[in-house]
N, C-alpha and C positions, 0 to 999 in steps of 0.2 A: 118410395114407400118407406124407408129404412130413416127419414129425417125426424118425424115425431119422436120415434126411439130416440134417436141420439138426442134430440133438445132436452126430452125429459130426462133421460140419463145424466147429461152432463148438467144441465141446469140445477138438476137435485143435488147432484156432488159438489158442485161450486158454491151453493148455498150452505150446504153443511160444512163444507171446508171453511168457509169464510167465517161462520159462525163458532165453530169448534177450534181454529186458529187464533182467532181473534180473542176468544174468551180465555184459552191457554197462555197465549201470548200476553194479555194483561196480568193475567195471574204470576206469569213468569218475571215479569219486568217489575210489578211491584213486590216480589219477593226476589229481589236480584241478590245473588250472592248463595242462596240456598241450593238443597239438592234438587230442588224445580227446575235451576238452571241448567241440568244437565239434558232436560228434554230439549231444548234448542238443537245443540249439533246433532242430536239422533235423527229429530224431524228433517233438518236438512239433507243429512245423507241419505233420507228416502226421497227427497225433492230432487237430488241429482241423478236418480234413475229414471229412465225413459219410461212413460206409460206403459208402452207396448211389451217392454221389458219385462215391468213389474206385473202387468196383466199375465204373461206367458207364465212367470214362477208361482202367481196366484192359482191358475189353473191346475198346473202341475201338481201344485201342493194341496189346494183345496177340494179340487173338483177329483182329480186322477186317484192322489194318494188317500186322501181322508174321504172323499165323496159326501163332503158337507154339502156343496151347492153344485148346480147344473152345469156344465160345461160350454153349452153353447145355446143359441137361440135365444129370441125375447119371451118364448113361451113355449110349452110342451107342444109336440108334433100332433097328439089328438085333440087338442084342446081348441075350441071354436073361440075366436075373438067376441065376446060379448062383456055387457056390465054385469057381471054377477061376481059375487065374492071369491068362487073357486078360481074364475080366471084372473082375477086382480092379485089373488095369492100367488098364483103360480108366475105372474110377470114381477112380483115381487122378490119372489125367490131365484127366478132367473137374474133380474138386475142388483141384486145386492153384492155380490162378487165385483161386479165391474165397477159399481158406486165405491166401495170400499177402496179398490185399487185407485180411483181417481182422488179420493179424500186423501188416502196416505200419502198419494204423490205429490200432492198438491198444498199438503198442511203445513209444511216446512216453511214455505215463504210467507204465509199468514202469521204463523209463529213470531217467525224472525222479526218480520215488519211490525207488527204491533208490540214486540217486546221492546225494540229502540225505539218505537214512539212513546211509549210508556215511560221510559228510562227518562227522555228526553222533555217530557210533561212533567216530571216529579221534580225536576229542578226548577220550574217556573215560579213566580214570585206568588200566584193567586194559591198554587197547592201549599207553599210556606204558611202563607196567612192561614189559609183553614186550618192547618195544623195547629198553628199557634193559637187559634181562636177556640181549640179545644173540640173539634168535630171528631167524630169517631173514625178511625181506619176507614172502617167500611164506606161510608159517605164520602170521605175523600177519596177514595176507589172510584 
């Protein structure tokens, strides 16, 4: 019964962390040596923490202490599973904290991988030719 919830949560969080991590990594790789380069070690630090440990910390801080998110279940106990905006919003509220935890924990790998790939590609001949032809930096990126 929990498989659809798990697949939905992990699938959405993985897709979100891929796009965020790849975008951040490309920007950091493009602007290597700038202040943006400090994001890499920070995101790598978060990726070393296991998901379940980060989840427990997130529940303690954001659910118990601050009360921003629900602490458990996929939806409220009184809600009936149906395709209504109220139920969908309830599921989104319950799934936001676990999804953010997975995104934060897995973002570092995507950022670091894309940054390294971007630095490698920037040294390729076709990038040098594109810059020499006068293409704007955004097009080269």
